[in-house]
C-alpha positions as CSV (number, residue, x, y, z in Angstrom):
1,M,-62.6,40.1,-64.8
2,H,-60.8,40.7,-68.0
3,S,-58.4,38.4,-69.9
4,A,-56.4,38.4,-73.1
5,G,-59.2,36.5,-74.9
6,G,-61.9,39.0,-74.0
7,R,-64.2,39.8,-71.1
8,V,-65.0,37.0,-68.7
9,T,-67.7,37.4,-66.0
10,R,-67.1,36.5,-62.4
11,I,-70.4,36.1,-60.5
12,P,-71.1,36.0,-56.7
13,Q,-71.5,32.6,-55.0
14,Q,-75.2,33.5,-54.2
15,R,-75.9,33.8,-57.9
16,C,-74.1,30.5,-58.6
17,N,-76.3,28.8,-56.0
18,A,-79.4,30.4,-57.4
19,S,-78.6,29.3,-61.0
20,W,-78.1,25.7,-59.9
21,K,-81.5,25.7,-58.2
22,K,-83.1,26.9,-61.5
23,L,-81.3,24.3,-63.5
24,G,-82.6,21.0,-63.6
25,A,-80.7,12.4,-61.9
26,R,-82.3,9.3,-61.0
27,S,-80.8,5.9,-60.5
28,V,-80.6,4.0,-63.7
29,G,-79.4,0.4,-63.7
30,A,-80.5,-3.2,-63.8
31,Q,-83.7,-2.3,-61.9
32,G,-84.6,0.4,-64.3
33,A,-88.3,-0.2,-64.4
34,R,-88.6,0.0,-60.6
35,A,-86.4,3.1,-60.7
36,D,-88.8,4.7,-63.2
37,S,-91.7,4.0,-60.9
38,R,-89.9,5.4,-57.8
39,R,-89.0,8.6,-59.9
40,K,-92.6,9.2,-60.9
41,E,-93.8,8.7,-57.4
42,K,-91.2,11.1,-56.1
43,E,-92.2,13.7,-58.8
44,E,-95.9,13.3,-57.8
45,N,-95.0,13.8,-54.1
46,N,-93.1,17.0,-55.0
47,G,-95.7,18.5,-57.2
48,G,-94.0,17.3,-60.4
49,H,-91.0,19.6,-59.9
50,V,-88.1,17.2,-59.2
51,R,-85.0,18.3,-61.0
52,R,-82.9,15.7,-62.7
53,I,-79.2,16.4,-63.4
54,L,-76.8,14.0,-65.3
55,F,-73.1,14.3,-64.6
56,V,-70.6,13.1,-67.2
57,A,-67.1,12.7,-65.9
58,G,-64.5,10.1,-66.8
59,G,-61.0,8.9,-66.9
60,T,-59.1,10.8,-64.2
61,G,-59.6,12.3,-60.8
62,G,-59.2,15.7,-62.4
63,H,-62.6,15.2,-64.1
64,V,-64.4,13.0,-61.6
65,Y,-63.8,14.8,-58.3
66,P,-64.9,18.3,-59.5
67,A,-68.2,16.6,-60.7
68,L,-68.6,15.0,-57.2
69,A,-68.0,18.3,-55.5
70,I,-70.7,20.0,-57.7
71,A,-73.1,17.1,-57.1
72,D,-72.6,17.4,-53.3
73,E,-73.4,21.1,-53.4
74,V,-76.4,20.7,-55.7
75,R,-77.8,18.1,-53.3
76,R,-77.2,20.4,-50.3
77,L,-79.1,23.2,-52.1
78,D,-81.9,20.9,-53.2
79,P,-82.2,17.5,-51.3
80,A,-85.0,16.4,-53.6
81,V,-82.9,16.6,-56.7
82,E,-82.2,13.4,-58.6
83,L,-78.5,12.9,-59.6
84,L,-77.0,10.4,-61.9
85,F,-73.5,9.9,-63.2
86,A,-72.4,8.5,-66.5
87,G,-69.0,7.0,-67.0
88,T,-67.0,4.0,-68.1
89,R,-66.6,0.7,-66.3
90,E,-62.9,0.5,-66.9
91,R,-61.8,3.8,-65.3
92,M,-61.8,5.1,-61.8
93,E,-65.3,6.7,-61.8
94,W,-66.9,3.3,-61.7
95,L,-65.5,2.8,-58.2
96,V,-65.2,6.4,-56.9
97,V,-68.8,7.6,-57.8
98,P,-70.7,4.8,-56.0
99,K,-68.4,5.2,-53.0
100,A,-69.5,8.8,-52.8
101,G,-73.1,7.7,-52.7
102,Y,-74.2,8.3,-56.3
103,A,-75.6,6.0,-59.0
104,I,-73.7,5.6,-62.2
105,S,-74.6,4.2,-65.6
106,A,-72.1,2.8,-68.1
107,V,-71.2,4.6,-71.3
108,P,-68.5,3.4,-73.7
109,A,-65.7,5.8,-74.0
110,V,-64.4,6.6,-77.5
111,A,-60.7,7.5,-77.3
112,I,-58.8,8.8,-80.3
113,R,-55.5,7.0,-80.6
114,R,-52.3,8.8,-81.4
115,P,-51.0,9.1,-84.1
116,F,-54.3,9.7,-85.6
117,F,-53.6,7.6,-88.8
118,C,-53.3,4.2,-87.1
119,L,-55.1,0.9,-87.4
120,P,-57.3,1.2,-84.2
121,N,-58.7,4.5,-85.5
122,L,-60.2,2.8,-88.5
123,L,-63.1,1.6,-86.3
124,L,-63.5,5.1,-84.8
125,P,-66.7,6.0,-86.7
126,A,-68.4,2.8,-85.7
127,R,-67.4,3.2,-82.1
128,V,-68.7,6.8,-82.1
129,L,-72.1,5.8,-83.5
130,Y,-72.5,3.0,-81.0
131,C,-71.5,5.3,-78.1
132,M,-74.0,8.0,-79.2
133,W,-76.7,5.4,-79.4
134,V,-76.0,4.3,-75.9
135,C,-76.0,8.0,-74.8
136,W,-79.3,8.7,-76.6
137,K,-81.0,5.8,-74.8
138,L,-79.8,7.1,-71.4
139,V,-80.9,10.6,-72.1
140,R,-84.3,9.4,-73.3
141,R,-84.7,7.2,-70.3
142,F,-83.5,9.6,-67.5
143,R,-84.7,12.8,-69.2
144,P,-82.3,15.2,-67.4
145,H,-83.0,18.9,-67.2
146,V,-79.2,19.6,-67.2
147,V,-76.2,17.6,-68.3
148,V,-72.9,18.7,-66.6
149,G,-69.7,17.7,-68.4
150,T,-66.4,18.0,-66.6
151,G,-64.2,16.5,-69.3
152,G,-62.9,13.2,-70.5
153,Y,-63.7,11.3,-73.7
154,V,-67.0,10.0,-72.3
155,A,-68.3,13.6,-71.9
156,G,-68.2,14.4,-75.6
157,P,-70.8,12.1,-77.0
158,M,-73.2,12.4,-74.0
159,C,-73.2,16.2,-74.0
160,L,-73.5,16.4,-77.7
161,V,-76.5,14.0,-77.7
162,A,-78.1,15.9,-74.8
163,A,-77.8,19.2,-76.8
164,L,-79.2,17.6,-79.9
165,S,-82.2,16.2,-77.9
166,G,-83.3,19.8,-77.2
167,S,-84.7,18.8,-73.8
168,S,-81.5,19.3,-71.7
169,K,-79.2,22.2,-71.1
170,V,-75.6,21.4,-71.3
171,V,-73.2,22.9,-68.8
172,I,-69.4,22.2,-68.8
173,Q,-66.8,22.9,-66.2
174,E,-63.2,23.4,-67.2
175,Q,-60.6,22.7,-64.5
176,N,-57.4,23.9,-66.4
177,A,-55.9,27.0,-67.7
178,Y,-55.3,25.2,-70.9
179,A,-58.7,23.7,-71.9
180,G,-58.9,20.0,-72.9
181,I,-60.0,19.1,-76.4
182,T,-63.3,17.6,-75.4
183,N,-64.4,20.7,-73.5
184,R,-63.1,22.9,-76.3
185,I,-65.4,21.2,-78.8
186,L,-68.4,21.1,-76.5
187,G,-68.0,24.7,-75.6
188,R,-68.6,25.8,-79.2
189,V,-71.2,23.3,-80.3
190,A,-73.2,22.2,-77.2
191,A,-72.7,24.1,-74.0
192,A,-75.2,26.8,-72.8
193,V,-72.8,27.9,-69.9
194,I,-69.1,27.3,-69.4
195,F,-67.7,27.5,-65.9
196,L,-64.0,28.2,-65.9
197,A,-61.5,27.7,-63.1
198,F,-59.1,30.2,-64.7
199,A,-59.7,33.3,-66.8
200,A,-56.7,32.1,-68.9
201,A,-58.9,29.4,-70.4
202,S,-61.4,31.9,-71.9
203,P,-59.7,32.2,-75.3
204,F,-60.7,28.6,-76.0
205,F,-64.4,29.3,-75.7
206,P,-67.1,31.7,-76.8
207,E,-66.8,34.8,-74.6
208,E,-70.5,35.2,-73.9
209,K,-70.8,31.7,-72.4
210,C,-67.9,32.0,-69.9
211,V,-68.2,32.4,-66.1
212,V,-65.1,32.3,-63.9
213,I,-65.8,30.6,-60.6
214,G,-62.6,28.6,-59.7
215,N,-62.5,24.9,-59.2
216,P,-65.2,23.2,-57.1
217,T,-63.9,21.7,-53.9
218,R,-65.6,19.2,-51.7
219,R,-66.7,20.6,-48.3
220,A,-64.9,17.8,-46.5
221,L,-61.6,19.2,-47.7
222,Q,-62.4,22.8,-46.5
223,Q,-62.4,22.0,-42.8
224,P,-59.5,23.2,-40.7
225,I,-57.2,20.5,-39.5
226,D,-54.4,20.6,-36.9
227,A,-51.1,20.2,-38.6
228,V,-49.6,17.9,-36.0
229,M,-52.6,15.6,-36.0
230,A,-52.6,15.5,-39.8
231,L,-48.9,14.5,-39.8
232,C,-49.5,11.8,-37.3
233,S,-52.3,10.4,-39.5
234,F,-49.9,10.0,-42.4
235,F,-47.0,8.8,-40.3
236,P,-48.4,6.5,-37.5
237,S,-44.9,5.6,-36.2
238,V,-44.1,9.2,-35.4
239,N,-44.9,10.2,-31.9
240,K,-47.0,13.3,-31.4
241,L,-44.9,14.4,-28.4
242,D,-41.7,14.2,-30.5
243,L,-43.3,16.5,-33.0
244,D,-44.2,19.0,-30.3
245,D,-40.6,18.8,-29.0
246,D,-39.3,19.5,-32.5
247,D,-41.2,22.7,-32.6
248,D,-39.3,23.8,-29.5
249,D,-35.8,22.9,-30.9
250,D,-33.2,25.7,-30.4
251,D,-31.9,25.2,-33.9
252,G,-35.1,26.7,-35.3
253,S,-35.8,23.6,-37.5
254,T,-39.4,22.7,-38.2
255,Q,-41.1,19.8,-40.0
256,E,-41.1,20.0,-43.7
257,V,-43.7,17.9,-45.6
258,V,-43.0,17.1,-49.3
259,V,-46.1,15.9,-51.1
260,V,-45.4,14.2,-54.5
261,L,-48.4,14.0,-56.8
262,G,-48.4,12.5,-60.3
263,G,-52.1,12.9,-60.9
264,S,-54.8,10.3,-60.2
265,L,-53.2,7.9,-62.6
266,G,-49.6,8.5,-61.5
267,A,-46.6,9.6,-63.6
268,Q,-43.8,7.1,-64.3
269,A,-41.1,9.8,-64.8
270,I,-42.0,11.4,-61.5
271,N,-42.0,8.1,-59.7
272,E,-38.6,7.2,-61.1
273,A,-37.1,10.6,-60.0
274,V,-38.5,10.3,-56.5
275,A,-37.3,6.7,-56.1
276,G,-33.7,7.9,-56.9
277,L,-33.6,10.7,-54.3
278,V,-36.1,10.0,-51.5
279,Q,-33.8,7.9,-49.3
280,S,-30.9,10.4,-49.4
281,Q,-33.3,13.3,-48.7
282,L,-34.6,11.6,-45.6
283,Q,-31.1,10.8,-44.4
284,Q,-29.8,14.4,-44.9
285,H,-32.9,16.2,-43.5
286,P,-34.2,14.7,-40.2
287,H,-37.2,17.0,-40.1
288,R,-38.4,16.2,-43.6
289,Y,-41.4,14.0,-44.4
290,F,-42.5,12.6,-47.8
291,I,-46.0,11.7,-48.8
292,W,-45.7,10.0,-52.2
293,Q,-48.7,9.3,-54.4
294,T,-47.7,6.9,-57.1
295,G,-50.9,6.2,-59.0
296,T,-52.6,2.8,-58.8
297,S,-50.9,1.3,-61.8
298,H,-47.4,2.1,-60.4
299,F,-48.0,1.3,-56.8
300,Q,-47.0,-2.3,-56.8
301,N,-43.8,-1.6,-58.7
302,I,-42.8,1.0,-56.2
303,Q,-43.6,-1.3,-53.3
304,A,-41.5,-4.0,-54.8
305,M,-38.4,-1.7,-54.7
306,G,-38.5,-2.0,-50.9
307,I,-38.2,1.7,-50.2
308,S,-39.3,2.4,-46.7
309,H,-38.7,4.9,-43.9
310,P,-40.7,6.1,-40.8
311,R,-40.9,9.5,-42.4
312,L,-42.1,8.2,-45.8
313,T,-45.6,7.3,-46.7
314,V,-46.3,5.7,-50.1
315,L,-49.9,5.8,-51.4
316,P,-51.5,4.6,-54.6
């Protein structure tokens, strides 16, 4: 594939799978000593060839869920692999990653405040040094063969430390056509390979490192689902027989499902716009359904507005 920024390579799925098998996570936590013992025993049982992969993803679902999809596929290809995530206690990864069945270790995120010349940023150098020290301890302890960064402030220090250690290969995955600042920096100074979702992101990175593969998707989301059953799962008060009858209406009308997404954290402007129009839309269009994702921090405020309808589902 070619792009405005130069040539970008697209590789077959078989080669992607093979490359993951060649690359090289263990549970690190309060019981670290016992985890070390279990890891060494596992390596001995597997002839000393257990691969360890550290995933660094933080802040939003756009960073965390691609990392989980990659981890699932790596584990499917190599059940003996040891996988560990690193993230912050304050953001969504601290809940989502363990729920998906993976261990996670805490790393302090170092966010740059805007505008840059502000009082909180005076402590930025000290926070960066502390964060890199924590990352260095984790890398030394876990000894990953590969560190996979999918973006977010937490990915910067960890991937940089891993690259400086010389014992880990750094791989980054960019989900957007316009690359984030963390991945842009890492792509030039730390990454061995850069997996892109879109060729349009290639001008942000060294051409020779780029591979276009699309965005990773969890296998659970790739299964075919009956449309009527899916609609009933989001709108329990809607009768399946009524939906079937609607399909046979003489006026040719069919169900229309509007999904409103503001990202994993939600978007206030989108929520305010939807709140102002959703009731009238539902009244004017009897075959229209709304699935409205507000973001966790906005969910209670939207519920407090008392907006409800059988064809409206509001989710955090």
